[in-house]
N, C-alpha and C positions, 0 to 999 in steps of 0.2 A: 363360306361366303366367297362370292367371285373377287377377282383381283378390281373389276370395274366398280362392283359395289363398295369395295373398301375404300377406294380413291374416292368416290362420291361422297363418303361421310367423314374423310380425314379431316377436312376443315371444322367441321362439328366437333369432333373429337378432341382437336387440339385447341380449338376455344374454350372446351370445356375444362381442359387440363389447365390453361392460362388463367381462367378466371376462377378457379378454384384453389390456385398455388398457395393461397393463405386465406383464413376466415374471412378478412374484411375485402379481399380482392375482388369479388364478385360486386361489391359496392363501389369500388373506385375505378374500375378500369371500363372502356367504352369501346367496341369493334369499331374501328374506323374503314376497314376494307377487307375484303375476302377476295382472293383470286384463286382460279384453276388454269392449269394450262400443260404446257410440253416444255421439256428440258431435253437438250442434246449437251455433252459433256464429251471433251476428247483430251488425251494426253500424248505427249510426242517428247521422247520414247514413251512407248506403253508403261503402265504401271506394273511394278513385278511386287514381289513380298518384301523385298528390302529396300528402305529410301533412297531415292537418287532425285536430282534435279529433273524437273519434267516442265515442259510448257503445257500449260493448263488453258483449256478455253471453255467458256459456257455460253450457250444460247439459250436462253429461257424466254418462252413466250406466254404471258398471261392472257389467255383469250377471253375468260370470263371473269371479270370483277364486279363486285357488289359494293356500293359504299353508300350510306346514308347521307353522309355529308358534303359529298363531291359528285362531279359527273363523270368522275373515272370508269369507263368500261373495260380497258386493258392496259397491260404494260410490258415492260421487255427489259432483261438484264443481258448484257454483254460483257464478259470477262476474258482478258488475254494477258495471262501472267505466267512467272515462272515460280515454281514451289519446290522444296524438299518434300517429296511424297512417296507413297507406298500402298499397296492396296490394304495392307493392315494399318497403317496410321495414317488417317486423313482428317485431322482435326484442327488444322491451323486456323488462326483468325484471318478472315477475308473481308474486305471492303469492297461493296459494290455499289453502282448506281442504278436504280430502277427509273426508267423512262416511262413516264405515264400518258395515257391518250390525250389528256388535255393539255399537254407540253409542259407540265411540272415535272420535276424529279424528286426523287428521295435517295440520299446516301445512308447506305445501312452498313452497319459492321455486325458480321455473323461469325459464330462459333459452332463447327459442326460437333456433334455428340455421335457416339458408337451406332453402328448399324444395327437395326433391329431386324430379324427375319420373321416375315407375315405370311404364311403359305408359300407361295412360289415368288415373293417379293423381297427384295431387300429394301428396308426403309432407312433413309437418312434423314436426319432432322438437324437444323441450324436454328438456333437461337440468338438473339440480339437487339440492337437498338437502332432507330433512325437517328443519325448523327446531325442530318441538315436537310432541309428542304422541306418538301411536303409530310405532314405527319411526323415531324420533328419532336423526338422524345418519346416516340411511340417503341413498344415492344415487338419484336417480330419473330415469326416462328415460320420457317421454311421447311416444307416437306418435299422430299423427292422418292420416287418409288420406281425402281428397275428389277426386271426380271433377274433371278438368282442366276439363273444358268450363265449369264453374261458374265459371271464373275471367275468363271472357270480359266479364261483367258488370262488370269494373273498369273498361272502355272505354265504358261507357254513362253518360249524365248522371245516372242513379239511383245507379250504383256498385255494387259487391258489397254486398248486404244481408244475406245468411244464408248458410251452408253447413251441410250435414249429412254424417256420414261414420261411418267406425269409428275406435276408439281401442285402443291398448293400452298399459299402464302396467306398469313393472316397478321395484321397489323393492329394492336390495341394501345390508345393513348391513355395513359393514367390520369385520371382527372386530380390526382394528388400528386405533388411533386415525389419522386423515388430518390432516395440517396445516391448520390454518384460515388463509384469506385475510386479509391485512393490510389494515387501511384505508387 
């Protein structure tokens, strides 16, 4: 299976996972929006195997969005933060704002889960929730795919300084309220 074909079916696969997470889930969740696009991430200094404070930037452009309930056709995320991070441990909770083509915004809180290798790709999945704005309360699945060979830079003195790849986003809004996590 080609990388391009895999990326084209990622949103459908993620929707199936989210919709079938529990027996009743397929009956209580609605897909609000699906998007595909490109992502570029940078780290200064470059990521290495051991954790260090790094400046992280993320430029995500969702160029193809489909929504049955809104006129949104695209969106973007811009992040510029400092984190304690490494090539091996990259699962911090992150808050980001998605700016939509209709002028609305969604603030999302995401938590990354470990990398999966699929063929020649490294797949990163972040799951979370829309905490305010458009689609508030929605469940978020954000998937980024990068070429595996790019990660060899983690072993160099300069470290991993940048990645570019494809991205897919799905937001589902439960039609029934979900329990809120306890502090």
